[in-house]
N, C-alpha and C positions, 0 to 999 in steps of 0.2 A: 524458403526459410534462411536465404543466405544473409540476412541481417541479424539474424540471431546468433548467439553462442549455445553449443550445445553441451549439455552437463548430463552426466550419470549420476543422479543423485544418491550420495551416501549418508544415510541417516546415522550413522556412527560420527560422521566429520560434521553434520548438521547440528548434532547435539553438542560437541565440543565448541563450535563456533557460537552457538547460542549461548553457553555459558560465559564465553569471551564477551559477547555483547551485554550479558547481565551485569559482569563485572564493570564494562564501561558505563552503564547506566548508573550502576552504585556509585562509582567514583566521578561521575560528572552530573550534577544534578540539573546543570543549565548547559546547551549547546547550540549552535546553528545548525541549519540544514546541510551546508557543505561539510561540516565534521562528522555528522552521522552519516552522510553518504559515503565518506571515505571508510568509516569503519564497516559499512555493510559491503561495500565493493571486495574488501579483504576476504569477506566470509560468503563466497556464492552459495554454499550449500544451506546455511541458515538462512540467506535472503530467499532462495527458490523455495524453502518450505512454506513460503506465503502462499506459493500455487495451491495448497491444499485447501485454500478458501473455495475452490471449485469442487462442491461436493460429489463424490462418486467418479471423480476423474482419476485416472492413473497418475502416479508421481510425475510431475512436471519434468521435461527434459530440455526445455529451451529457455533461454532468459536474454535480456538486452537492458543495460542501464542506459540511462538518457536516450530513449528510443524517440527519435523525432520523426513525424509526419506531417506532410503538405507544407514542409518548411516553416511552420508557423507553431506547432504544438509539440510538446514534449513531455513524454511520462518519465518520470525518475527512473522507473523500473517495470517492465514487461514481463511476465512469466506465463509461459504456455506449455500445453501438452501437444506434442505435432499429430497424435492418434486422433485424439478428439477434436482437435482446432477450436479449443477453448483457452481463454488469456485472461490474466489477473492485470489490471493497469494500476499502478501504485504513484502515488504522489506523497514525498516526504516533505515535511515543513521542520520548522526547528523545535527545540524543546527549551524555548526560552521563558521567562517569566511573564510575558505577554503574547505567548503564542497563540493560546486558546482565547482567551478574552483580554481586550485591550484596557488601558488606564481609563478611558471615556465611557460614560454612560449616564443613566440616571441615578437618583442618590440610592436606588435598591439594587439596580442591576447593572454591571458591566456590558459593554457592548461586545459581540463577537469580534475578534480581532482582524486587522488587514490581512494578516498572514493565514489566518484561517480561512477566510473567505477567498483569498488568491488560490490557496489550495481546492477549494470545493469548486471554484470557478474552473480550475484546470480540468476536473472530473466531467463538469458538464460539456467542456468544448470536446472533450474525447467522446462523450456520449453522441454529440451531434455529428462529429466526424464518421463515427462508426455506424451511424444510424441514416445517415444522408445518402440516398442510392445513387446519387450522382457522382460520389466518391468511391463508390465501391470498387472501380478498376485500379485507383490509386492504392487502396488498401489491399486489395488481393496482391499487388505487386509489392508493396512493403513488406507483407507477412507472408507472401508465397503460397496463400491459400484462402479460401473463404473462411470468415470468423462465424464458427458457429454458436459461439456464446461467449460472453465476457462478464466479469465482475470488476467492479473499481473499489479502490481503497484509499483512503486520505490517513496517513498517520501524522498527528500533530500534537505536541505538548507533553505535559507531564501531569500525573495525578494530582501531585501534591499542589498543583497551580490552582485548583478548582476548589470552591466552597461546595455544601451540601446543594445548594440550589442550581448552582453552576453544573454539578455533576448529573442532575436531573434534567437540565437542559441540553446537556453533551448527550446523554444516553438517548433522550426522545429524537435529537436530530440525527443519530447512528440509527435508531431502530425503525424509524418511521419513514424516512426519505428515500426515494428512489427517483432515477433519472431514466425517462424515455424507457420504461421498462427494465432497465438495467440495476442490478442489485448494488447498493452502494453502501459500503461500511466505512465507519469512522472509528478510529482507535487512537489511543495516547500510546507513547512508546512503552509504557508499563504494560497497556493492554495487550499489544503487540507480542511482547516477549511473554507474557502468560499464554496467549494464544498459540505461540509456536510451542512452548513447553507442553500443552496440552495435547497438540499433535505427536511430539515424539513420546509421550506417554501412552497416548493411544497407540501408536505402533508398537511399541514395546509389549504391551498387554496382546495385542493380536498375534505377534510373534510367539 
């Protein structure tokens, strides 16, 4: 696990950091990938709360921003739980006006943006690397263990950048697509904040 940073996830700090991220999104309707990554790196507890996407796993205790594998692939954030050896791979794209759907398309529909397709392609490459048996020794070395399970997440765009039909297309792609048996989730930044807020509320209720 030497490539990872260890974290004793503090839910109180995660809630504070989540509030700060919410304010950032309120004050910045549009932003680039590099900008949001800087904000997330300042707030590791809220960022690592994304690890709760692995249902039933204990709270995550490992994370690494800009995790590189095989010298070619980079995940913007990897979050894991050392006890269960399960990881969440996260690709962040921008929150720009054309981050989800580009300016080009038919008269009725805009095409998926280059930015979105690039992000989704990153998830495909990670799934390939994880599931290719020939690469298992490299993966074991990088992760310090066998990977028992994984979830991939693409975060891109803002809710306000979609019309009703585009929202339906977005939801379909998020809910119906998997890669090589790996669960794949797609969220906007607004959706990510809502998901993390739900996790905080669920933890409060449980306690």
